[in-house]
N, C-alpha and C positions, 0 to 999 in steps of 0.2 A: 578404475580405468574407464575412460570415455568411450561409449559405444560408437562404432564407425557410422558415418552417414551413408557412404556409398561403398558397396562391395560388389566384386565380380563373382557370381555364384557358379557360373560354368562357361567354358570356352570350347567352341567347336572349331577345330583346325586340323590340318594334316601336314606331315613332313613334306618338304620340297622334293621334287622329282630328281634328286641327285644322290650319288653314293657318298656316304660319309656324313650325312646330315643327322646322324643318330648316335647317341652315346649314353650308356647306362653307368651311373656312378657306383663305385664300390664302397662308398662311405656310408655312414648312418643314414637311414631313410631310403637309400637306394633309388634316387630320383633319376628319371629318364630325361635327357636334354635332346631336343631336336630343333632344327631350323624350319620355320614356316614363314614363307614370304621374307620379309626383312627382319623378323624377330627370332629370338631363341626362346623356346617354351620349356619350362620345367614341369614335368608330368610325374605324378605318383601312380605307378602301375598297380599298387596294392589297392588304393582307394579309387583309382581310375578317374582322377580329377587333375586339372591343370592347377599347379601351385601358383605360378606367376609367369609373366612375360618379361623378357629382357629386350627392350627396344633401344635402338641406337644406330643400327646400320641403315644404309640408304639403298641397298640393292639386295638381291636374294642371298640368304645365308646358305652357303654350300657345304660347310663342314663344321662339326661341333666335337669337342674333345674334353673330357674331364681329366684333371690332373690332381689326384689326391685331394688337397684342400683348395685347388685352383682349377680354373677352366679356361680353355682357349677356344674361341669360335671365330669364324671369319665370313665375310661376305664380299661386298663391292670389290675394291682393290686393297682392302685392309682387313685386319681382324682385331678383335678386342680380347682382353684378358679379364676374367671375372673372378674375384676372390670371395669364397664363402666363409663368413665369420662364424656362423652358427647354423647347425642343422635342425635345431629345435624350433627356433624362430628365425626363418631365413632372412638374412640381411645380405645385401649385394652391393658391392662397390666396383664400379668400372675403374680399374686401375690405370689403364692406358689404352690409347687407340693407335695402333701401329701402322705406319705408312711406309711405302717403299716399292712395293710391286707395281708394275706397269700394266698388269692384266688381272683378270679375276682370279682370286685365290681358290684353288680346288682341293687342296689337301693340307691338313695341319696336324701336328702331333706335339707332345711335350712330355717332359719327365722332370720330376723334382729330385734334386740332389741334396740329400739330407745333410751330409757333412759340410758341404760347401754353402748350404743355406741359400741356394739359388735355383732357378728353374731354367732349363734349356727348352726353347721352343723352335720348331722348324715349320716352315710354310712353303708350299709349292704353288706356282701360279701359271697362268697361260702365257706369261712372258718368257717361258722356258728357263726359269731360274728357281732355285731353292735357296731360301734365306734362313740362316741360323741366328736366333736371337737369344739373349741372356737377360733374365729378369732377376734383379737382386734388390730387395726392398721395393721401393716405388719406381726405381730406374730400370728402363729397358733399353738395351743397345743391340745393334745388329753386329754380330761377330764376323759373319762371313756370308758371301754370296756364291753359290755353286751354279755355274752356267752349264746348261745341257745343250747348247747350240740350237738346233732346230727341233730337238726332242721335247717331250713333255713328261714330267713326273706326275703320275696319277695316284700314287699311294706312298705314304711315309710312315715310318715307325722308329722311335727312339728307344734305346735301352742302354744298359751299362753292362760291360763285360763282367761276368760273375766273379765276385771276390768277397772278402769279409768286410763289407761296408760298415758293419757296426763296430769294428775294431779301430780305435783311434790310431793305433800304431801300424796298421796295414796301409799299403799304397792306396791313394784315392781311386775311386771307381773310374773306369775309362768309358766315356760315352761312345756308342756305336749307332750308326744311322743306316737304315735300309731304305732305298728308294726304288719303287717299282715304276718302270718306264714304259713308254709306247714302243720301245725297241725290243720288247719281249724279254728283257733282262732285268735282274735285280742288281743294283749297284750298292756295294757296301762301303761305308766311310767310317774311319776311326779317328777320334780327336788326338792330335799330337801337337804339343806346344800351342794349345789354344786354337789350332786350325784343323779342320777335317780333311783328311787325306783319303783318296780312294785306294782301297786295299784289295778289292776282289770284285769280280763281275760274275754273277751266277746265271748260266744259260740253261735252257730246257723247256721253257714255255714257248708256245707257238702263237701267242696273241698277246695283246696288251696286259700288263700286270695291273690288276684292279684292287688288290688287297694284299697287304703284308702285315704281319704282327709277330713280335718276339715273345718267347716264353723261356724262362730260365729254370733249369733243373740242376740241383746240386750247387756246390760252392767251390768251383774250380776256377783258377785264374787262367789256365791255358785256354787258347782260342783256336778252334778249328771248325771248318764248315764242311759237312758231308751230307749227301742225300739220304734222308731218313726213309721216305716212302713217297709213292705217287698215289694219291687218292682219286680214283676214277669212279664216278657214280652219277654225276649230273649230266644232263643232256643239253645244256645251253650254257651261256656265259656264267662263270662263277664271279659274283660281284664283291663278295666279302668273306673273310675268314676271321674268326675270333676265338681265342683261348678262353676257357672258363677262368674267371678271376682267381688269382692266388690268395692265400690266406695264411695267417700265422697260427701255428699250433705248438704249444710248449716253447714259445719264443723262436721257433724255426719257421721260415717262410716255406709254405707248401704250394706247389703248382699242380693242380689236377691235370691228369692226362686226358683231357676231353677238348675236342675242337669242333666248332660250329661253322658251317658254310652255308651261304645263301646264293641262290642262282636264279637266272631268268627263266628256268624251267618250272618256276612256281613252287619250288620245294626248298626246305632247309634240311640239312643232314647233320646229325650229331655223330662224330667219329670218336673212337677210342680204341686203344690197342687190346688185343685179346690177352687175357691173363696168362694163358699157357704158352702160346706161340709168339706173342709180342707183335703179331701182324695187326696193322690198323684196319678196323672193320667198321662198317656202318651199323650204329647202334639204334638210332631212331631216325625216321624220315617223316617230316610233317609238311603240310602245304595244301595246295588246292588241286582239285581234280576237275577237268573240264572248264567250262566258262569261256569268256571272250577277253580275258585279261592277260596282261604280261606278268612277269615274275617279280622277284624281290631284289631291291637295291641294297639292302643292308640287313644285318642281324646283330643281336646282342644277347649276352648272358646277364641274369641277375647276379647279385653279389654271391649268393650261396648256391647258384646253379640250379635252383628249383624252378625257375621260369626262363623262358626264351622268348624273344620278340623279333618280329620281322617287319620291315618297312616295304610295302608293296608299291607297284607302279602307279596305281590309282590313288595313292596317298593313305591307304588304310594301314593301321598298325595291327598285326596279328600276334596275339599273346597266347602262349601255351604254358600251362603250369601243372605241377604235380599234385598240389593240394588246392582244393577248390574253396573259395570264400564267396560270399554273396553280399557285397556292398550294394547300396542303393545308388545306381548310376544311370546316366543318359545313354541310350543306345539308338543306333539307326535301325529302323524296323522295315524300311522299304526304300527302294530306289525307283520311283515311279516312271522315270523317263530317261532314256539315253538319247541325247540330242546331237545333231550334226553341227549345231551352231552354238555360239556363246549365248547363254540365257541372260536376258536383260530385265525381265519383270515377271511377277507372278501375283495372282489374286485367288484367294480361296472363295469358292462359291458356297460350299457347305463342308461338313466334316470330312466327306469322302469324295470331293470333287474340286478341281482347281483348273485355272486357265493360265497358260504361260506364253510369254512372248520372247523371241530371240532375234538374232541378227538375220531375220528373214521376214517376208511380208505377211506371213500367215500366223494367226493365233491358234493354239492347240488346246483342246479341252480333254481332260483326263478324269476318269472315274475309277474308284477302287474296285477290284475284282472280289469275288466271293472268298477266294483262298486267303487274300490279305485280311479281310474282315474277320474270318474265322481264326486266323493266327493272332491277329491283334487282340481279340477277345480272350484267347487262350493264354497269351503272355501277360495281359493286364488284369485278368480275372473278372472281366465284365461279361454280362449276359449277352449271348449272340442275338436272341430274339429282341432284346431291348435296343441293341445297337442297330439292327437291320430295320426295326420299326415296320413300316408298310412295304418294304421291298419284297417283290415277288421272286419267283424262281428263275427270272430271265437274266440274272447277273452272270457274266462270264466267269470262268474259273480263274483265268489269268490272261496274259498277253505274251506274244512272241514277236520277234523282229524278223521279217522276211529277208532273204539274201539281198544285199546291196540296197536295203530299204532304210529310210529315215522314219517312216511311220510304222507303228506296231500294229498288230492284228489281234483281235480278241480271240481267245481260245475257250471253247465250250467243252462240256463233258464228252461229247462224241468225238471232238477233234483230238482229245488226248489219247483215246483208245486207238485211233488210226495212225498215230505217229510210229514210224518204224523204229525198231530197236537198234542199238549200236552195232550189233553183229550184222543185221540186215543192211544197214546203211554202208557198212564197210564192204560188204560183198557186192553191192550195186554201184558203189562209187567208182568213178573213173579217175578221181584224184585232181580234177581240174575245176569242178563246179564249186560255187559258194553255197554253204548251207545256212539255213536260218537257225537262230538260237532257239532251241526247243524249250518249252515250258513243262515243268513237272511239278504238280501240286504236292505239297508236303504239309505235315502237321507239326507245328512248332510249339514248344512249351517254354522256350527261352529265346532271347534275341537271336536273329539269324547271323550266320557267319558271312564273310565277304563273298565267297563263291556263290552262296545262295542269294545274296543281295544282287549280285551281278546278273544272275540268270533267271530267277524265279519271282522277282518282286515288281516287275513292270505293271503299270496300270494301263488298261486299254485306252487308246485314243478314240474318243467317241465323237469328236467333231473337229473340223477345221473351219476357221473363220477367215474368209477372204474379203478384202475391201480396201486395204491400205496399199499405197503405192511404193512405200519404202519400208525399211526394217522397223519392226515394232520397238517402241521405246518405253512406254508406260501403260499400265492397266489399273483400273480401280473398280471395285464392286460395291454396289449400294448396300446399305445396312440391312435392307429387307431381302437381299440376295436375289432380287428379281431383275436387276439391270446391271450391265457391264459397260464401262467406258474404256476406250482404248485410243492410243495415239501413236504415230510413227515419226521417224526422223523426217525433217522437212526443211527445205530452203525457200519454199514458196507457200503462199497462203492456201492454195487449193490442196496441198499435201499435208498442211498442219491441221486439218480438220479432225475433230473428235468424233468417233463413231460410237453410237449407243447400240447395245445388243440385248435382246430378250434372252434371259438365261434358261427359259423353258423351251422355246422353239429355236433359239440361236439364230434368229433372223435380225437383220439390221432394222433398228427402230428409227434412227435419226442421225444426220450428220451435222455437227455444230462447227460452223466456219467463222473464225474470228482472227486467230493468231497468224502471224506471218512467218514464224520459225517454229522449231520443234517444241511441242508441249512436253515439259519435263516431268510434271507430276499433276495428279488430279485427286480430289477428295470430295466425297458426298457429305453433306451436312448430316448430323445425327438423325434428323427426321426425314431425310432424303428429299427435302423440298428444293435444295440447291446443290449444284455441282460447281466446285471451284477448280480452276485450272491456272497453272503458271507456266511460263514459257521462256525460251532462250531470247525472245524479243524484248525481255525486261518488263513485261506487263503481265497482269493477271486478268482473268475474266470470270464473271459469276453468272451462272445460268439458273433460271427459276423454272420449276415444274408448273405447268398450267393446270390449275385445279378444275377448270371447266370441262376438261376431257372426261368422258364417261369412264368409270373405273374398269370396265371390261376391256377397254382399249389400252394400247401401250401409251405411257406418258410422253408428253411432248415438252421440250424445254425451250425457253426463249432467253435471249441475252438480257440480263437484269442490270448488271453494272460492270464496269471495266476501267482500266487505266490505259492511257496512250502515251505517245512520246512527250506530250505536254504535261499530263497529270501524273506520269510515272513517279513513284517514290523510290524505286531502286534504280541504280545506275549500271548494274551488271546483271548477268544471267540470274534469274530466280530459279533456284534448284528445288525448292521444297515448299510445302504448304500443309496446313492442318486446321481442324476445327476445335473449338472448345467443347467440352462434353455437353454443355447446355445449349449449344448451337447459337449463342449470342454473339460470338466473335470468331473470326478466322484470322490466321496470321501467315506470314510468308518469310522465307529466309533466302538470302542471296549471296552471290560471290562478292558483293560489295561490303561484306562483313556485317550486314544489318539484319535484324529481326524486328518485324513491325506487326502490331495487332490492329485489326480493323473491326469496327462496331457495326454489326448487321441490324441491331435494334433501332438505331437512329434512322436508317433507311426505311424500315417498316413504318416508323412513325410519320414519315414524310409522305407516304403514299398508300393508298388503299390497296390491299393485296389482290383485289379482284379487278383493278382497273387495267387499262391498256396503255398507260402512260409510257413514254420512252425510257431509255436507260437511266438509272439512278446514279447519283454521285455518292460514293462511299469513301471517306477519307480515313486516315490513321486516327485511332483513338488512344494510342500510346506514344510515349516518347520513343525515339529511335534507339534501339539497343545495338551498340557496337560491340561485338564479341571479340574483336581483335584479330580475326582470321576469316577466311572465306567460309561461308556457311553452305554446307552441302546436304544437310538433313535436319528436319525439325519435327517434333512430335509433342503433343500436349497430353499430360496424364489425365485419365478419365475420372480421377478423384482429386478433390481439392486438398490442400494441406490443412492442418488444424486452424490456421489463421484465415481460412476461406480464400486462399489465393490460388491462382492457376499455377501448376508446375509444368515447366517447359524444358524438354531436353533438346539441346542444340548440338549437332554433329559438325565438326570442322574438317576442312580439307587436309589438315595436318594429322588427323586421326584422333584428336581429343574430343571428349564429350563434356559439355558444360550444362549444369542444371540451374535454371533461374525460376524465380516465382514472380508473378505479375498480378496486380490488382488495380483496377481503374480508380483514380483519385478524382476529387472535385476541383482540382486545380486546372487552370487553363493558361498556358499549355500544360500538358501532363509533366510532372516532375516527381522523381523518386518512386515511380510506379514499378520499376524493375528492381529485383534483389538477387544478387549472385548467391547461390546456395552452396554448390560444391562442384568440383570437376574431377575427371578421372586422373589418376596418377600416371606416370610414364608407363608403368607395367600394365595398368588397366586399359590404357589407350590402344587404339589401332595404330599400325605403323604407316598406313596410307589413308586416303580419304574415306570418310564415313559415307556410305551409300544410302542407308535407310535406318531409321529408328522406329521402334514400335513398342508402345506400352501394353502390358497385359490387360486384356479386357476385364473390366470390373462389373459387367452387366449382372443384374440380380442383387446388387447391394441395395439394401434398404436405407432410408434416411437415417434410421437409428444406427445401423451398422456403420454407415459412413461417418456419422457423428462420433461414434466410438473409435472408428478408424482401425483398419488393419495396420499393424506396426510397419510392415515392409511392403513396398511396392516394387514391381518387377518390370523391366523393359529390356528389349533385345536390340542389338546393334550388329550391322554387317558392314564390311568395308572392302576396299580394293585389295587389301592384303589377304583375301580369300578366307577370312576368319569371321565366324559368328560368335557373339558373346551375349550371355545373359547376365544382367546386373540387377542388384536389388538395392533399394533406397529406403533408409529409415524415414518414414513419413513424418513422424513426430519431431525429427531433428531438422526438417527443412524450414 
């Protein structure tokens, strides 16, 4: 078997903020399916890894539903049917893309009819209709459209009236459909002569019906609806109810009498009838306590009922299990910042400090608190003294967010002792004031839970950097970590200036003015002698550090080379740029579908590095690479491939990532210098534009190690689909 060239080793994503975007299969393997942005993700809760992505929708996936060996999911104004051919080696075929609804689809369900060898599907949309579909073989037809006037169906569930479905001589099973509506009623439909007829309306709820689910007990053909019980225990909206999956025992289908409910009150409750009285009681309650989050959108049982999972408002998946296992997995260990604006860029200064920019005019600097460092060392098994190095005892314990504040406040040991207890706060509260989110230090030996992440893992904001006139767009830190470059949105030359900051004093060092529109990305050369910038104005600029400046003073940069409207090689916005690891070349990627290499060595040969000559002319040293789509991100691997060629990752607006290798040839003009290596498959790709690509740093590799070569290289990607992915590439196969 040929070894793969490109693999996706991990995916960071979260379910969409809608009810119904989560479904746990009851088949072999027990995969969890959930909608994230425009994709459907298949996730293994046992191994805690993403198995694959199902891409194909063009808008947010609102609902996912497993159907025995088949799956129905939906997004935009349509939904797809996915058939699983194998659970050992997952193979996926999109059978059909169903069109018909005139509004977003918000609920979907399906049931497989064994004797008829077809699947009934039902979908509800914002167009106030419910459509019933029949899939037989590869053909899918719309059997019926149920119109609800001005109302909306928010929850759906198919089932069959109980009978002896396995007996060939018995009557065929009769499909029954329950629709939960915004009129606070449940509408029941039964299929008669291939059409669904309304037979009953169930009243009793006092708000919208957000969840309905059938469960069959016994083998009776008679059909009656009676009120079994009212379960009162939640203190906010109940968004979902699910029965523990049924199973076969001695050839008989068994339905466990256990019901799971999820609520906006941040809890899930497991209900079951008392063995003696038969009264339904709360058996287990799990969830969050405190914090500043909202509750759960959905919940699911595992196949055997040993695990339960909840989908939270902030996108987290909360998993509870009866038996613990310890797989090696990725975990979030801190949430350093809660921002009031969408984040646009970030640069790491060192291991425990970063700068972030958002849709605001100020840059914010954050440093890790002592409590985080202690917990990080405890979880990873590293030495605290080694990690802290020369840090003194002035580190704050943590941070807290003042009432109505966007900036957090450092919390020191004395501040923790002075915080009032919950009882004191309750007695002194008038009920009208806003309270700050209090920090409570804790000792962790395993990754933190969601409520701890929300409340106790903020990093203190140590500095605000003012100077830009509009919202921050990009930042870059020098390789020596002594200089930070930042730029903001701009429509005029004076606003498109690049500001350089000293990372020790956080004072402005210099303002570099050249571009006329927003600078989209910047990159320091490996030796920090040059700063490269690309812009919306379709040009790039190269700034050189002046070596004549005394080393004790901040460095000063001057314009070394640039392109203008006449010499520009790109005809559209230049979105990205990067340097080769040896600093000999830099390259740019643009919306015009082109990636181009530029040779810095030629320019050095033309001019003495110490002279004061004017700007230099640097032209392309590669043939123009047309990747067939708008380029939104580029990054070059810090290690060459075995053929001593540069490896370049190119991210496209469509979400695909392509890997190319490049090597300068002796031909003029350059020909055959680019080689296409591999590209991501549909499941590996993002569903929306790639925003950034970054290879894992290989610093510390010796020439001998590089010659022998690590077999796998790693790079990360992030996109507008709210997903971060880590990929690994077989270096020897490139």
